[in-house]
Phi, psi and omega in degrees: 000134181284164184300316182293329178291319178295320180295315179296316178299316181294318181295312179293321178294319178294317178298316180295320179295317179297318179296317179297320178296314179298321176300318179295317180296314180299316180297316179299310181298319180296315181295315180296313181292329180288314187265334180268314184260355184054038183219083181294154176288133179287134175081008182300319181298316180294316180296319178297316178302311183293322179290325175295321176302311180296317181299312182295314185282336173288331180280341183302311177295328178296317180296316180292320180295322181272005184051044183258012179277169181290133177230157176237132186244031182288343179263336186302326185291338181261356180259152173285173179300319179294320178295319178295320178296316179297317178298316180299317179294320178296320178295319177296322177296315179297315179298318179298316180298316179295316181296317179294322177297313179297318179299318179297313181296319180290326176299316177299318178295321179297321179296319178295312181298317178294323178297324178282341183074032181301139177226168174289161187290314188269308186273348181058040177278129178298133184273331184309311180302327179289324178288323173299320178299316177304312181298317181296318181290325176292320175298319177296323176296319175299319178296323177298318179292324175298316178301319182292338176296325186260350177277157175301136183291141173255099182271141178293147179263142175069209183273193181297149181246146179253009181270000000 
């Protein structure tokens, strides 16, 4: 793995870890204030929703970069190593195309949402920047798949793995 890949993985991983920690703290404080003080935190649900959105979409490029997504290997056993490599590259091209299409469509939706000035109900947090973030992370995931088309293929060794 190259230095820039390690830096990008570390930055996204650190951001995801920080968000998960903040989510845990907010949930803990909300539960304690709700059941002990009978005074729930206002907007906790909205903040949790938005932070989960950021957490999930920040993790998407990490999952694709680490080849940690769900795969099915029922065709791999009948293909040669060259055939598996070609299939893997074709799947990355297809994934990149789908991701770029989704990023484009979500970007258009973000522009519409920002134009309307949509906000959350309680905290009045603007929703547009979060939808732009979704689009950017999906686009980055597409770029990761493009990169994987040109990198040496990492083929699984042996049979199916359960780890």
